[in-house]
VEXDREN-2710 file (C-alpha; in Angstrom, 1 decimal):
% VEXDREN-2710
k/r/px/py/pz
1/MET/-3.6/2.1/-8.5
2/GLU/-3.9/-1.6/-9.1
3/HIS/-4.8/-4.4/-6.6
4/TYR/-3.1/-7.8/-6.8
5/ASP/-5.1/-10.8/-5.7
6/GLY/-2.3/-13.3/-6.0
7/GLU/-3.1/-14.0/-9.7
8/PHE/-3.9/-10.8/-11.5
9/TYR/-3.3/-7.0/-11.0
10/THR/-6.7/-5.3/-11.2
11/LEU/-7.3/-1.7/-12.3
12/ARG/-10.9/-0.3/-12.1
13/LEU/-11.7/2.9/-14.0
14/PHE/-15.0/4.7/-13.0
15/SER/-17.0/7.1/-15.2
16/PRO/-20.5/8.6/-14.5
17/ILE/-23.5/7.3/-16.5
18/GLU/-26.0/9.8/-17.8
19/GLY/-29.1/9.4/-19.9
20/GLU/-32.5/10.6/-21.3
21/ILE/-36.0/9.5/-20.4
22/TYR/-38.8/9.6/-23.0
23/PRO/-42.6/9.1/-22.6
24/LEU/-43.6/5.7/-23.8
25/ASN/-44.2/5.4/-27.6
26/SER/-43.6/9.1/-28.0
27/THR/-41.7/11.2/-30.4
28/GLU/-41.2/14.1/-27.9
29/GLU/-37.8/15.2/-26.9
30/GLY/-36.4/13.3/-23.9
31/THR/-35.5/14.7/-20.4
32/HIS/-31.9/14.7/-19.5
33/LEU/-31.0/12.6/-16.5
34/THR/-27.8/13.1/-14.4
35/ALA/-25.7/10.3/-12.9
36/TYR/-27.6/11.0/-9.7
37/GLU/-30.9/10.3/-11.3
38/MET/-29.7/7.3/-13.3
39/GLU/-29.0/5.4/-10.1
40/ASN/-32.8/4.7/-9.9
41/TYR/-32.6/2.7/-13.1
42/SER/-29.5/0.7/-12.4
43/SER/-31.2/-2.7/-12.4
44/PHE/-32.9/-2.1/-15.8
45/ILE/-29.6/-0.9/-17.3
46/ARG/-27.7/-3.9/-15.9
47/ASP/-30.3/-6.3/-17.3
48/HIS/-30.0/-4.7/-20.7
49/MET/-26.2/-4.7/-20.7
50/GLU/-26.2/-8.4/-19.7
51/ASP/-28.6/-9.2/-22.5
52/VAL/-26.4/-7.6/-25.1
53/GLY/-23.3/-9.2/-23.7
54/LEU/-21.4/-6.2/-22.4
55/LEU/-21.1/-7.4/-18.8
56/GLY/-18.9/-10.2/-17.5
57/LYS/-15.3/-11.1/-17.0
58/ARG/-12.8/-11.2/-19.9
59/ASN/-15.4/-9.7/-22.2
60/GLN/-14.4/-10.4/-25.8
61/LYS/-17.1/-8.0/-27.2
62/LEU/-15.7/-5.2/-25.2
63/MET/-12.1/-6.1/-26.3
64/THR/-13.1/-5.5/-29.9
65/TYR/-13.7/-1.9/-29.3
66/PHE/-10.2/-1.5/-27.9
67/ASN/-8.2/-3.6/-30.3
68/ASN/-8.4/-1.0/-33.0
69/GLU/-7.6/1.9/-30.7
70/ILE/-4.9/0.8/-28.3
71/ARG/-1.9/-1.5/-28.1
72/LEU/-0.7/-2.4/-24.6
73/HIS/2.7/-4.0/-24.0
74/LYS/1.1/-6.4/-21.5
75/PRO/-1.8/-8.9/-22.0
76/VAL/-4.9/-7.4/-20.5
77/SER/-8.4/-8.7/-20.2
78/LEU/-11.3/-6.2/-19.9
79/SER/-14.7/-6.4/-18.3
80/LEU/-17.5/-3.9/-17.7
81/ASP/-19.7/-3.5/-14.7
82/LEU/-22.1/-1.0/-13.0
83/GLU/-21.7/0.4/-9.5
84/ALA/-23.7/2.9/-7.5
85/TYR/-21.4/5.1/-5.4
86/GLY/-21.9/8.5/-3.8
87/GLY/-25.5/8.7/-5.0
88/ARG/-24.4/8.4/-8.6
89/LEU/-24.4/5.5/-11.1
90/TRP/-21.0/4.6/-12.6
91/SER/-19.7/2.4/-15.4
92/VAL/-16.7/0.4/-14.2
93/LEU/-14.1/-0.7/-16.7
94/GLN/-11.9/-3.4/-15.1
95/ALA/-8.6/-4.4/-16.5
96/ASP/-6.9/-7.6/-15.3
97/SER/-3.2/-8.2/-16.1
98/GLN/-0.6/-10.6/-14.9
99/ASP/2.0/-7.8/-14.9
100/LYS/1.4/-4.4/-13.3
101/LEU/0.5/-1.7/-15.7
102/THR/2.7/1.4/-15.9
103/HIS/1.3/4.8/-15.2
104/GLU/1.5/5.6/-18.9
105/GLU/-0.5/2.4/-19.7
106/VAL/-3.1/3.3/-17.2
107/GLN/-3.5/6.7/-18.7
108/SER/-3.7/5.3/-22.2
109/LEU/-6.4/2.9/-21.2
110/ALA/-8.4/5.6/-19.5
111/GLU/-8.1/8.0/-22.4
112/THR/-9.1/5.3/-24.9
113/TRP/-12.1/4.3/-22.8
114/GLU/-13.2/8.0/-22.6
115/MET/-12.9/8.3/-26.3
116/ILE/-14.9/5.1/-27.0
117/ALA/-17.6/5.9/-24.4
118/ALA/-18.0/9.6/-25.1
119/GLY/-17.9/9.1/-28.8
120/GLY/-20.9/6.7/-28.7
121/PHE/-19.0/3.8/-30.2
122/ILE/-20.7/1.2/-28.1
123/ARG/-23.3/0.1/-30.6
124/GLU/-25.2/-2.0/-28.1
125/MET/-26.0/1.2/-26.1
126/GLN/-26.1/3.8/-28.8
127/GLU/-29.7/4.8/-29.9
128/THR/-31.1/1.9/-27.8
129/ARG/-34.1/2.6/-25.6
130/ILE/-34.6/0.5/-22.5
131/LEU/-38.2/0.0/-21.2
132/VAL/-38.6/1.3/-17.7
133/PRO/-41.7/1.9/-15.5
134/ASP/-42.0/5.6/-16.4
135/GLY/-41.1/5.4/-20.1
136/GLU/-38.1/4.6/-22.3
137/LEU/-34.5/5.2/-21.3
138/THR/-31.4/6.0/-23.4
139/VAL/-28.1/5.4/-21.6
140/PHE/-24.9/7.4/-22.2
141/LEU/-21.8/5.6/-21.0
142/GLY/-19.9/8.8/-21.9
143/ASN/-20.6/12.3/-23.1
144/GLU/-18.9/15.5/-24.1
145/GLY/-20.1/17.5/-21.0
146/LEU/-17.8/19.1/-18.5
147/ASP/-19.1/16.7/-15.8
148/TYR/-18.0/13.6/-17.6
149/PHE/-14.6/12.0/-16.7
150/VAL/-12.8/8.7/-16.3
151/CYS/-10.7/8.1/-13.2
152/PRO/-9.2/5.2/-11.2
153/GLU/-11.2/3.9/-8.2
154/GLU/-8.6/5.1/-5.7
155/VAL/-8.9/8.6/-6.9
156/LEU/-12.7/8.6/-6.9
157/LYS/-13.1/6.9/-3.5
158/GLY/-10.1/8.4/-1.9
159/THR/-9.0/4.9/-0.7
160/ALA/-5.2/5.4/-1.0
161/HIS/-3.2/5.6/2.2
162/THR/-5.5/3.7/4.4
163/LEU/-2.5/2.1/6.1
164/LYS/-2.4/2.7/9.8
165/PRO/1.2/2.2/11.0
166/ALA/1.0/0.5/14.5
167/LEU/3.9/-1.9/14.9
168/ASP/7.5/-1.0/15.3
169/VAL/10.6/-2.8/14.1
170/ALA/14.4/-2.1/14.1
171/ILE/16.7/-3.3/11.4
172/TYR/20.4/-3.9/11.5
173/SER/23.1/-4.6/9.0
174/GLU/25.0/-7.8/9.9
175/ALA/28.1/-6.1/8.5
176/TYR/28.0/-3.4/11.2
177/PHE/25.9/-5.0/13.9
178/LEU/28.8/-5.6/16.3
179/GLU/30.2/-2.0/15.9
180/ARG/29.6/-0.1/19.2
181/SER/28.5/3.2/17.4
182/TYR/26.2/1.5/15.0
183/GLN/22.5/2.0/15.7
184/GLY/20.6/0.6/12.7
185/ALA/17.2/2.1/11.9
186/LYS/13.7/2.1/13.3
187/LEU/10.5/2.0/11.4
188/ARG/6.7/1.7/12.1
189/LEU/4.8/-0.8/10.0
190/PRO/2.8/-1.3/7.9
191/ALA/4.4/1.3/5.5
192/GLU/4.7/2.1/1.9
193/PRO/7.6/0.5/0.0
194/ALA/9.5/3.8/-0.2
195/PHE/9.7/3.9/3.6
196/LEU/11.0/0.4/3.7
197/LYS/13.8/1.4/1.3
198/ASP/14.5/4.5/3.3
199/ALA/14.9/2.5/6.5
200/LYS/17.4/0.1/4.8
201/MET/19.4/3.1/3.6
202/ARG/19.4/4.6/7.1
203/ALA/20.6/1.3/8.4
204/PHE/23.3/1.2/5.8
205/ILE/22.0/-2.1/4.4
206/HIS/23.1/-2.5/0.8
207/GLU/21.3/-4.6/-1.8
208/ASN/21.5/-8.3/-1.2
209/GLU/23.3/-7.9/2.1
210/PRO/22.0/-9.8/5.1
211/TYR/20.3/-8.0/8.0
212/GLN/18.5/-8.6/11.2
213/ILE/14.9/-7.6/12.2
214/GLU/13.9/-6.9/15.8
215/LEU/10.2/-6.6/16.7
216/LEU/9.6/-3.7/19.1
217/GLY/6.6/-2.5/21.2
218/GLU/3.1/-3.9/20.7
219/TRP/3.7/-7.0/18.6
220/PRO/1.8/-10.1/19.9
221/SER/4.3/-12.0/22.1
222/PHE/3.5/-15.3/20.4
223/LEU/4.6/-13.8/17.0
224/THR/7.8/-12.4/18.5
225/SER/8.9/-15.8/19.7
226/VAL/8.1/-17.5/16.4
227/LEU/9.8/-14.9/14.2
228/GLU/12.9/-15.1/16.3
229/LYS/13.3/-18.7/15.2
230/ALA/12.3/-18.1/11.5
231/LYS/15.1/-17.9/9.0
232/ALA/15.7/-15.4/6.1
233/VAL/12.8/-13.1/6.9
234/THR/12.7/-9.9/4.8
235/LEU/11.4/-6.5/5.8
236/GLU/8.9/-6.6/3.0
237/GLU/7.5/-9.9/4.4
238/VAL/7.3/-8.5/7.9
239/ASN/5.5/-5.4/6.5
240/VAL/2.8/-7.5/5.0
241/LEU/2.5/-9.5/8.2
242/ALA/2.2/-6.2/10.2
243/CYS/-0.6/-5.1/7.9
244/LEU/-2.6/-8.3/8.4
245/VAL/-2.0/-8.5/12.1
246/ALA/-2.8/-4.8/12.7
247/HIS/-6.3/-5.4/11.3
248/MET/-7.1/-8.4/13.5
249/ASP/-9.5/-8.1/16.4
250/SER/-9.0/-10.0/19.7
251/ILE/-10.8/-13.2/18.5
252/GLN/-8.9/-13.3/15.2
253/LEU/-5.6/-12.9/17.1
254/GLU/-6.5/-15.8/19.4
255/THR/-7.5/-17.8/16.4
256/TYR/-4.2/-17.0/14.7
257/GLU/-2.2/-18.0/17.7
258/ALA/-4.0/-21.2/17.9
259/ALA/-3.6/-21.9/14.2
260/ILE/0.2/-21.3/14.5
261/GLN/0.3/-23.8/17.5
262/MET/-1.7/-26.3/15.4
263/ARG/0.8/-26.0/12.6
264/GLN/3.7/-26.4/15.0
265/GLU/2.3/-29.6/16.5
266/LYS/1.5/-31.1/13.0
267/ASN/5.1/-30.7/11.8
268/THR/7.5/-30.6/14.7
269/ASP/10.5/-31.2/12.4
270/ALA/10.1/-28.0/10.4
271/PRO/9.9/-24.7/12.3
272/VAL/7.1/-22.2/11.3
273/GLY/8.5/-19.8/8.7
274/ILE/7.3/-16.5/7.4
275/LYS/5.6/-18.2/4.5
276/ASP/3.5/-20.2/7.0
277/LEU/2.7/-17.1/9.1
278/LEU/1.4/-15.1/6.1
279/ASN/-0.6/-17.9/4.7
280/LEU/-2.2/-18.7/8.1
281/CYS/-3.3/-15.0/8.2
282/TYR/-5.0/-15.3/4.8
283/ASN/-6.7/-18.6/5.8
284/LEU/-8.1/-17.8/9.3
285/LYS/-11.5/-18.6/7.9
286/CYS/-10.4/-22.2/7.7
287/PHE/-10.1/-22.5/11.5
288/GLU/-12.9/-22.7/14.1
289/PHE/-11.8/-21.3/17.5
290/ARG/-13.7/-21.8/20.8
291/PRO/-12.4/-19.3/23.3
292/GLY/-12.2/-20.4/26.9
293/ILE/-12.5/-24.1/26.2
294/ILE/-9.1/-25.5/27.3
295/ASN/-9.7/-29.2/28.1
296/ASP/-11.8/-32.3/27.0
297/ARG/-14.3/-31.8/29.8
298/MET/-15.1/-28.2/28.9
299/LEU/-15.3/-29.2/25.2
300/GLY/-17.8/-32.0/26.1
301/GLU/-19.9/-29.8/28.2
302/PHE/-20.0/-27.2/25.4
303/CYS/-21.0/-29.8/22.8
304/LEU/-23.8/-31.2/25.0
305/GLU/-25.2/-27.8/26.1
306/GLU/-25.0/-26.2/22.6
307/ASP/-26.4/-29.3/20.9
308/ARG/-23.3/-29.6/18.6
309/LEU/-23.4/-33.4/18.3
310/ASP/-25.3/-34.9/15.3
311/TRP/-25.6/-38.3/16.9
312/ILE/-27.0/-37.1/20.3
313/HIS/-30.6/-37.2/19.1
314/ILE/-30.7/-41.0/19.0
315/PHE/-30.8/-40.9/22.8
316/GLU/-33.6/-39.9/25.1
317/VAL/-33.1/-36.8/27.2
318/ASP/-32.7/-38.9/30.4
319/VAL/-29.9/-40.9/28.7
320/ARG/-28.1/-37.8/27.5
321/LYS/-27.7/-36.7/31.1
322/LEU/-25.7/-39.8/31.8
323/LEU/-23.1/-39.2/29.2
324/ASP/-19.6/-38.4/30.4
325/PRO/-18.5/-34.8/29.2
326/GLN/-14.9/-35.8/29.5
327/ARG/-15.3/-38.7/27.1
328/VAL/-17.6/-36.8/24.8
329/GLY/-15.0/-34.0/24.5
330/MET/-12.2/-36.4/23.9
331/ASP/-14.1/-38.2/21.1
332/GLN/-15.0/-34.8/19.6
333/ARG/-11.4/-33.6/19.7
334/LYS/-10.1/-36.7/18.0
335/GLU/-12.8/-36.6/15.3
336/GLU/-12.1/-32.9/14.5
337/VAL/-8.3/-33.4/15.0
338/GLY/-8.4/-30.3/17.2
339/ILE/-6.0/-29.0/19.8
340/PHE/-6.2/-27.0/23.0
341/THR/-4.3/-23.9/23.6
342/SER/-4.0/-21.8/26.8
343/LYS/-6.9/-19.6/25.4
344/GLY/-9.2/-22.1/23.8
345/TYR/-9.9/-24.9/21.4
346/VAL/-9.2/-24.9/17.7
347/PHE/-9.8/-27.2/14.7
348/GLU/-9.9/-26.9/10.9
349/ASN/-13.2/-26.7/9.2
350/ALA/-14.2/-27.9/5.7
351/LEU/-13.2/-24.7/3.9
352/SER/-10.4/-25.0/1.4
353/TYR/-6.9/-23.8/2.5
354/GLN/-5.1/-21.7/-0.1
355/ASP/-1.4/-20.7/-0.2
356/ILE/-1.7/-17.1/-1.2
357/TYR/2.0/-16.5/-0.7
358/ASP/4.3/-18.8/-2.6
359/GLY/7.5/-17.6/-0.9
360/ILE/8.5/-15.5/-3.9
361/HIS/5.7/-13.2/-4.9
362/LEU/4.4/-11.1/-2.0
363/PRO/0.6/-10.3/-2.1
364/ASP/-0.2/-6.6/-2.3
365/ILE/-1.6/-4.9/0.7
366/ASP/-4.5/-2.5/0.4
367/GLY/-4.1/1.2/1.1
368/VAL/-0.6/1.6/-0.4
369/ALA/0.2/4.4/-2.8
370/GLY/3.4/4.9/-4.7
371/GLY/3.9/8.7/-4.8
372/ILE/7.1/10.4/-3.6
373/PHE/4.7/13.0/-2.2
374/SER/1.1/12.1/-1.5
375/LEU/-1.4/14.9/-0.9
376/ARG/-5.0/14.6/0.4
377/LEU/-6.8/17.4/-1.3
378/VAL/-10.2/18.9/-0.5
379/GLY/-12.2/21.7/-2.1
380/SER/-11.7/25.0/-0.3
381/GLN/-15.5/25.3/0.2
382/TYR/-15.8/21.8/1.7
383/PRO/-12.7/21.3/3.9
384/GLU/-14.5/18.9/6.1
385/GLU/-15.0/16.3/3.3
386/GLN/-12.7/13.3/2.8
387/GLY/-11.5/14.6/-0.6
388/THR/-9.0/12.4/-2.5
389/TRP/-5.3/11.6/-2.7
390/LEU/-3.0/13.0/-5.4
391/GLU/0.2/11.0/-6.0
392/LEU/3.2/13.0/-7.2
393/PRO/4.8/13.0/-9.7
394/THR/1.9/12.8/-12.1
395/THR/0.9/14.1/-15.5
396/ASP/-1.7/16.6/-16.6
397/LEU/-4.2/13.8/-16.9
398/GLY/-3.4/12.8/-13.3
399/PHE/-4.1/16.4/-12.2
400/GLN/-7.4/16.4/-14.1
401/TRP/-8.5/13.1/-12.5
402/VAL/-8.2/14.7/-9.1
403/LEU/-9.8/18.0/-10.1
404/ASN/-12.8/16.1/-11.6
405/ARG/-13.2/14.1/-8.5
406/LEU/-13.2/17.3/-6.4
407/ASN/-15.4/19.1/-8.9
408/GLU/-12.9/22.0/-9.1
409/ARG/-11.3/23.8/-12.1
410/THR/-7.9/24.6/-10.6
411/PHE/-5.8/23.8/-7.6
412/ASP/-6.2/27.4/-6.4
413/ASP/-9.6/26.2/-5.1
414/CYS/-8.1/23.2/-3.3
415/ILE/-6.5/22.7/0.1
416/ILE/-3.8/20.3/1.1
417/ALA/-5.5/18.7/4.1
418/GLU/-2.9/16.0/4.7
419/SER/0.4/15.0/3.2
420/ILE/2.9/12.1/3.2
421/SER/6.5/12.7/2.1
422/THR/8.7/9.7/1.5
423/VAL/11.7/12.1/1.7
424/GLN/13.0/12.3/5.2
425/GLY/13.4/15.8/6.5
426/LEU/11.2/17.3/3.8
427/SER/7.6/17.9/4.9
428/VAL/4.9/19.3/2.8
429/LYS/3.3/22.6/3.9
430/GLN/-0.3/23.4/3.4
431/THR/0.6/26.4/1.3
432/ASP/3.1/24.7/-1.0
433/ASP/2.5/25.0/-4.7
434/ILE/1.4/21.7/-6.1
435/GLU/3.0/22.1/-9.5
436/THR/6.4/22.9/-7.9
437/LEU/6.0/19.9/-5.7
438/ASN/5.3/17.8/-8.8
439/GLU/8.5/19.2/-10.4
440/LEU/10.5/18.3/-7.3
441/ALA/9.0/14.8/-7.3
442/ARG/9.9/14.4/-10.9
443/ARG/13.5/15.4/-10.2
444/ILE/13.7/12.9/-7.4
445/GLN/12.1/10.1/-9.6
446/GLU/14.9/10.8/-12.2
447/PHE/17.7/10.0/-9.7
448/THR/19.7/7.3/-11.3
449/ASP/20.2/5.2/-8.2
450/ASP/19.5/4.9/-4.4
451/ARG/22.9/6.4/-3.7
452/THR/21.8/9.7/-5.4
453/LEU/18.6/9.7/-3.3
454/CYS/20.7/9.2/-0.1
455/LYS/23.0/12.0/-1.1
456/PHE/20.0/14.3/-1.7
457/GLU/18.5/13.5/1.7
458/ALA/21.9/14.0/3.4
459/ALA/22.2/17.4/1.6
460/LEU/18.8/18.4/2.9
461/GLU/20.0/17.7/6.4
462/LEU/23.3/19.5/5.9
463/GLU/21.5/22.7/4.6
464/GLN/18.7/22.4/7.2
465/CYS/16.3/22.7/4.2
466/ASP/13.0/24.4/5.2
467/SER/11.4/25.3/1.9
468/LEU/10.3/23.6/-1.3
469/GLU/12.3/26.0/-3.5
470/GLN/15.5/25.3/-1.6
471/ALA/14.9/21.5/-1.9
472/LEU/14.4/21.9/-5.7
473/HIS/17.7/23.9/-5.8
474/ILE/19.6/21.2/-3.9
475/ALA/18.2/18.5/-6.2
476/GLU/19.4/20.4/-9.2
477/ASN/22.9/21.0/-7.8
478/LEU/23.9/17.7/-6.1
479/ASP/27.3/17.9/-7.8
480/CYS/28.1/20.7/-5.3
481/TYR/28.4/18.1/-2.5
482/SER/30.9/15.4/-1.6
483/TYR/29.2/12.4/0.0
484/ASP/30.4/9.2/1.6
485/PRO/27.6/6.7/2.3
486/GLN/29.9/4.3/4.2
487/MET/30.3/6.6/7.3
488/TYR/27.5/5.5/9.5
489/SER/28.8/7.4/12.5
490/MET/31.4/9.8/13.6
491/ALA/33.1/7.0/15.5
492/ALA/33.2/5.0/12.3
493/TYR/34.9/8.0/10.6
494/THR/37.6/8.1/13.4
495/ARG/38.3/4.4/12.9
496/TYR/38.6/5.0/9.2
497/LEU/41.1/7.8/9.7
498/PHE/43.2/5.7/12.1
499/ARG/43.2/2.6/9.8
500/GLU/44.4/4.8/7.0
501/LEU/47.3/5.9/9.2
502/GLU/47.9/2.2/10.0
503/ILE/47.2/2.7/13.7
504/ASN/46.1/-0.4/15.5
505/ILE/42.9/0.6/17.2
506/ASP/42.5/-2.9/18.6
507/ASP/45.3/-2.1/21.0
508/PRO/44.2/-2.0/24.7
509/ALA/45.3/1.6/24.8
510/PHE/42.2/2.5/22.8
511/ALA/39.8/0.7/25.1
512/THR/38.5/4.0/26.6
513/PHE/39.3/6.3/23.6
514/ASP/36.5/8.6/22.6
515/PHE/36.1/7.8/19.0
516/GLN/32.8/9.6/18.7
517/GLY/34.2/12.9/20.2
518/TYR/37.3/12.8/18.1
519/GLY/35.3/12.3/14.9
520/GLU/33.0/15.2/15.8
521/ARG/36.0/17.5/16.2
522/GLN/37.6/16.4/12.9
523/LEU/34.4/16.7/11.0
524/GLY/34.0/20.2/12.4
525/LEU/37.3/21.2/11.0
526/LEU/36.2/19.9/7.6
527/GLU/32.8/21.6/7.8
528/SER/31.3/18.1/7.2
529/VAL/28.1/16.8/8.7
530/GLN/27.3/13.2/9.8
531/THR/23.7/12.5/8.7
532/ALA/21.4/9.5/8.9
533/TYR/22.6/8.6/5.4
534/GLY/26.3/9.1/5.7
535/MET/28.9/11.9/5.8
536/ILE/28.4/15.0/3.5
537/THR/30.2/18.3/2.9
538/ARG/30.1/21.2/0.4
539/ASN/32.8/21.0/-2.2
540/GLU/34.5/23.5/-4.5
541/ASP/31.6/23.3/-7.0
542/PHE/29.4/24.7/-4.3
543/LEU/31.6/27.8/-3.9
544/ILE/31.6/28.3/-7.7
545/GLN/27.8/28.0/-7.8
546/ALA/27.4/30.4/-4.9
547/GLN/29.7/32.9/-6.7
548/GLN/27.8/32.7/-10.0
549/ASN/24.5/33.2/-8.1
550/THR/25.9/36.3/-6.4
551/GLU/27.2/37.8/-9.7
552/GLN/23.8/37.1/-11.4
553/GLY/22.0/38.8/-8.6
554/MET/24.2/41.9/-8.9
555/LYS/23.6/42.1/-12.6
556/MET/19.8/41.9/-12.1
557/GLN/20.0/44.9/-9.7
END
C-alpha cells in the first residue's frame, strides 16, 4: 500500500470531509453538507488549514495529536493535505517512513486517525467557522456517520495491479543448465514479487544460487545486446527495467537507446551495467533527442532553420545564408558534447542527473500489490464500474475498507470482476466465497518456508485441484504427501536411480537411452507425479486420513 520514492515509503490515507453551512452572523441551525458539496469550498478550507498550521510536510502540530494515542515501531513523519477525487473532498493523511510499515501498523495508523478526526480532537477545526461567500462554514474532518471511513489511496482509487505484463524472460539455474532434460522457467514481466519467486522455484533456483536470464520476444534489440554483456543481473532488477521500458513510447525508447550509446562512448573501459540501465530510465528527462538528425550537416540545417543558435542574430539575414551547415552542426555538437546515433542526435541538457538506484535498494514500481489472492470487486448493481482491489489475506478492517469504498454492507452484494492468484494451478472463480479465500490465503501465508509452498503447489497438481474447499483441505494436510524438490524432470529421477545403483550413466552405452521414458514408467509404479515444482506422491498418512474421513462420514449417516 506504500510507495517508495528512493528515500521514503509513503502511505496516504483518505477520508471524506463533511461540514455545515450557516447564514452570516446568524444563530440559526446550519445546513449539513456532504463531501460532494464540500468540494466547492476546498480553497477556503485549504487556506484556513494553512493559517492554523495543519498542512505541510512533517507537521509537528499534527504529530502531537498522535503521540499520546499510538506508538509505531518505526519513525514516521505525518502531514495533512486536501484532495478532490470522485466529486468529493477528502482529507489525506500522509505518513513517510524510511522502513515499510507492516499491515498491522497501517491499520493502527488508520484507526487512530479515524478516532482523532471523528472524535473532534483537532482543536484548530473544532467549532471554528470559516468565512465563505454564502455564509460561515464548519468543517468536520471526521464524523460518526455510516458514510465516514478511512482507507488507503490504493483501495479508494483502485490503483493496485496496474501492471501490464508485456515482456518475456526465461531463467535457468546454472547448476542444471547443461542437463538435457532441464527446461528452466518462463515468466512475463513486469510482475509482482510473488510471481518472481514462483518462477525461481519452477526453475529450481535456490537462494543465493547463480542463474541466467534470457530475454525473449518483444524486448528492444539494443537492450538485449547490452544485457547479454552485463554481469550479475538479478530477476528483480530486470523486472523493474521491464516496467520502465514497457511504459515508454517510441520517442522515449529512441532517447533511451541514444542515452545508452552516449554512456558507452563516455566510458569505453566499463561496460554498461544494470545499474546504469535503470538510472538512465529514470533520467531520460536529462537528455534531448532530435530524431532523424544523423550527421553534422543535418544538425546545422536544423539549427539554422529552427533558429536554435543564440549568436546567429548578430549577422544580417544575407550573411546567415552564407554559413556552412556542416561547420555550424559540428560546432554545435562539440559545444553540447552530443553524439549521433543511427536514429538521431542526442545531448545532455542542464537538468540534474540523479542516481535513483544505488545498486542495492531497488526502487518500487507502481501498480504492485502483495496479496496471495487479489480480487477486483464491484458492486452487484454497478458491475460496469472500476471497483477496487482487495488483497488477501486481510483483516476485518481490510474488509471494511473495501466495503466502504464500494458503498456496500456485505460481500453478498459484491461481484469478483477480476482476480489474480499467485498460486500456480489455483484460479479464483467468480462464485468463490471471499472469507474462505481469505482463510486459504492466511494458511498459505503461514507456511514456514518456500519449500512448503512448493510442496503445496505440487500437491495441487497431483490432486488436479479444482475447488477452493479442496485446496484448503490440501493446505491443512500437507503431511499426507512425500515431496522431493530436487527432481526437476523424470529424466533427472532416472539418473538419480542409476547413480544410487552405482551405474555409470556416462558410458557410451547410455548415449541413446530414454531416461525420460524410463523415469515415467518408474514413477507410474510408485504412483508419483512429476510436477513443475518437483516429484510428489501420497504417503501412508494420506491413507490414514482417507480412512478417518470415511469412518467419520459413516457415523454422520
